[in-house]
N, C-alpha and C positions, 0 to 999 in steps of 0.2 A: 543376252549378254555373253553368249558362248556356253558350251557345254561344261557343266561343273562335275568334277570327279570327287566323290566322297572317299575318304580314306580312314574309316573308323574301325574296320574289322581287322584285328591283328593277324589273322591267319590267311588273309586274302591280299593279293597284290592288286593295287588299284589299276583299272583298265582305262587308259587314256584314249579319248576319241577326239576327233577334229584335228586341229593343227594345220589346216590348209592355209591358203593365201587369199587375201582380199583382192577384188578386181580394182582397176583404176589405172593411173599413170604408171608407166614402167612395168606393164603386164609381162613383157618378155623376161626381164630379170627377176620379177617376182615368181613367175612360173618356174624359172630355173632354180630359184631358192627353194620353192616348194618341193621340187624333185630332189634336191640335195639334202634336205632335212627329213628326218622321220616325222617330227612334229615340234611345235613350240608349246611350252608349258608355262603358265603363270601360277605361282604359288600365292594364294590370296586368302585372307580371312573372311569368313561369311559375315561377321559382324561389322565389316567395314564396306558396305555396299557402294558408297560414293567413291571411295578410293579404288575399289575394284573396277567400277564403271570408267573411271578416269584412265586407269591403266589399260583397259581394253580399248578405249578410244585411241590412246597413243599407239598401241600395238597395231591396230587396224590402219591407222594413218601411215604407219611404217611398212605396211604391206603384209602384215601377219593376221591370222585369225586363230589365236591360240586356244588350246584347251585350258580350262581353269581347274587347277588342282586345289581342292579344299585344304587349307592349312590347318594344322593342329593348333588350336587356340590355347596359348599358355595360361590364360585366365580361367580356363574350364577344366584343367587337369590337376591332379594331385598324386601323392605317392601311391594311393590305392589304384588310381587309374593306370599308372605306370606298371604296377604289378600285374594288374588284370590283362594288360595288353602286351606284356612280355618285354618291357623296356627297363633298363637299369642305368642310372646316372653314374658316371665314373667317380668313385668315392675318393680318389686322390687328386681331384681337380684343384681344390683349394690348398694353397701353400702359404703358410704364415711367413711373412717377411719377404715374399717374392718381390723382385724389383718392379714388376708390373702390378699396379693396384687391382687391375682387372682379375688377376690370378690369385689375389689374396682373399677373394670372397667366393662364396658358393655361387652356383649358376642360378640365374633368374628363371622363372617358369617360362617366360617368353623365349629365352634362349633354348630351353629344352624343347618347347613346342616347335621352334624353328628347325632344330636338329632332326627331330622325328619327321617333319614335313619333307625335308630334303632326302632323308633316308627312304621314305616311301616312294618318292619320285625315282630314286635310283633303283629300287626294287622293281618298280613297274618297267623301267627301261631295260633292266636285266631280263625280265620275263619276256619282253618283246625281242631281245637279242637271242634268247633261247629258241624263239620261234622263227629265227632267220633274219631279223631286221639288222641291217648293216650300216644304216645312216645315223648321224648324230642327232641328239635331241637338244633343242635350244631351251635352257632352263632359265627362267626369269622370276625374280621377286617383283612385287607390285609397286615398287617405287622407282622404276627404271625410266629414264628418258632416252629417246632415240634421236640420232642425228638425221639431218636431211640426207636423202639418198641411202637409207639404211640397207635396203636389199642389195644394192650394188656393192656397198662397202663390205657387207657380210660375205658376198660371193667372192670378193677379192681375198678375204681371209681364207675361205675354203679352198680357193685356187692355190694360194700360197702354200697351204698345208699339203695339197696334192703334189705340188712341184718339189717341195722340200723332201718329201718321202720318196717319190718316184725317181727324181733326177739326182738327188744329192744324198740319199741313203739315211735321211733322218728317221728316227723311230716314230711310227705313227702315234699320235697323242691319245691319251685316255680322256683328257679334259683340256679345254682351251679357255682361259679366262678372257672375257670381253671387258671386264672391269676388275681392276686389282690395284693393290698397293703393297709395297714391301713391308714385311713385319718389322724389320730393323733396317737402319740406314746402311747402304752398301759401302763397303770399304773402297778407298781410292783404287781405281783400276779394275774393280770387280765387275765383270760383265759376262753375259752368256751370249752364245752365237745368236745373231739376228738375221732373219731372212726377210727380204722385201715383200710387203703386201701391196702397197701402192705408193704414190708420191708422199702420202701423209704418215703412213704407219709401217711398223715392222712386226714380224712375228718372232718373239723371243723364245728360243728353244731351251727347255730345262732351266728356267730362271731360279734364283734363290727364293726362299719361302715368301709367299704372298698371302695377304689377307683378301677378303671379299668373296662371297659366294652369291652375290646378287644377280650375276649374269654370266653364264658360261655355256659352252658347247660340251655335251657329255656323249662320248662315243660308246658303242656297245661293249667293247672290251673293258672300258673304264667302268661302266655300269655294273658289269659282272664282278669286277674286282671290289668295288665299293660295297656291293651287296654281300660279298663273302668275308668282309672284315668283321672283327668282333665289335662293331660300332653299336649294335643294338644293345649289347650288354655293358657298354662303356661309353655312354653318351657324353660328348664334349661339344663345344660350339663347332658348327660346321666350318667356320672360318679358321679353326685350328686343326681340324682333322685333315682337310685337304692338303695344306702345306706339309703336314707331318708325313703323309704318304708320299708326296712328290719330291720333297727336297730335304726332309728332316726339319723338325721345329727348332728354331734358334734359341728359344727360351724354355723349352720343355723336353729334356732328355727322357723323362718318364713316358711321354707320349710316343717318342720314337721307339722305345722298347715295347710299349703296349701294342702298337700298330706296325710292328716289324713285318717285312715281306715274309710270305709263307716259305717254309723250308724247301718246298718242291718247286719254287719259282724258276721258270725257264726264260728263254729269250722271247721278246714280244713277237706276236704274229704279224706278218706282213699285211699291208692294206692292199688287197687285190684290186680295189677300184681306183687306185691312185692314178694309174696310167691313163685311164679313160678321162678322168677329170683334168689331167694335164693337157690332153688333146683339146678338150673343150675350152680351156682357159685362154688359148691363143697367145698373143704376144704380151708378156708381162715383164716387170723389172727382173734383171738378172742377179744371180748370187754367185760371188766368187770366193766365198770364205770356206772354212773347214768345219764340218759338223762332227764333233767327237762321238765315239761310240757310247752307248748307254751302259752304265755299270750295273752290277747285280743289285746294288742298293737302290737303284732307281726303278723300283717295281711299278710305280704309278707315274705315268709320264704326263706332265702338265706343261703346256705352252701358255704364253700370254701375248695379247695384242697390245702394242705400245705405240703411241699413246692410247689410252683406253678408247675402245669403240663406243661404249655406252657410259652414261653417267647416271647419277641417282639423285632423287629428291630426299634430302636428309630430314629425318624426324628428330625431335628432341630426345635426349637419352632416356628420360623417364618413360616416354611413350614406347621407346624401343624395348626397354627392359621389362615392361609389364604386358607385352603382347608377344605374338609369335613373329613379329617383324624385326628384322635385323638391319 
């Protein structure tokens, strides 16, 4: 079923193995995708073997052979476990009378387990970056559905990122959402620069705050930044941390202050591999717009593929809130 990575020791960064590509139709584009990615990771609960097997089957059919990252099971942890493993839940999460009912209650154990699972994937990716890895990791939760021709479509996304950075001066992303949804409705006329991916999709640069952490590309610089945040000592839902870092949270000013950019933040590093990927991309849709410079407040750079490249099988809310699945 793929190699499983345990993530139980708090002092150790999980080592991810595998992440290659399956053979079959489209071997050429799948091989190119294998070269472009560090690896693909599926976060999955051990107590859901049928769900895990189903996800691995879908991933293989899409051209992936991902590493399985053992999720932290929310039903198997408690406050003592958190203390023993060095994690602390943000004590200011619950706000009485908040307009969002979700933020009026405390975090569910499944949400805490999910947050720790993603954090451990980030720590593993950061460790690989410290050893010289420069390619992005594809991070997936185990309820993801793939479109036909996924490998080709993902390569279009990677090529668009390369062109946007090398040809048009866009800041290299730390994270690219492959599945997302705005946290709040956008105001009339509110839009971010969009760069063409293919005839179906655009790459939205620095979009307003987005939900969803079920499918994303995590770049080495982004993994380092995430691993360096005070997240371990202030756990909140992953779906709320990422937009806080990237665009500011539209509903939680306290999170903006808690996860503010470090004082010594400087300009983002250039992506030295972008020119090569542009040459490999060949003839692609042209971009005639303007990409504004990144401001200091944009410490964590997130892009989004629109419409979404991936979709999800939704669980009922009771199942979601009582497991590590989001």
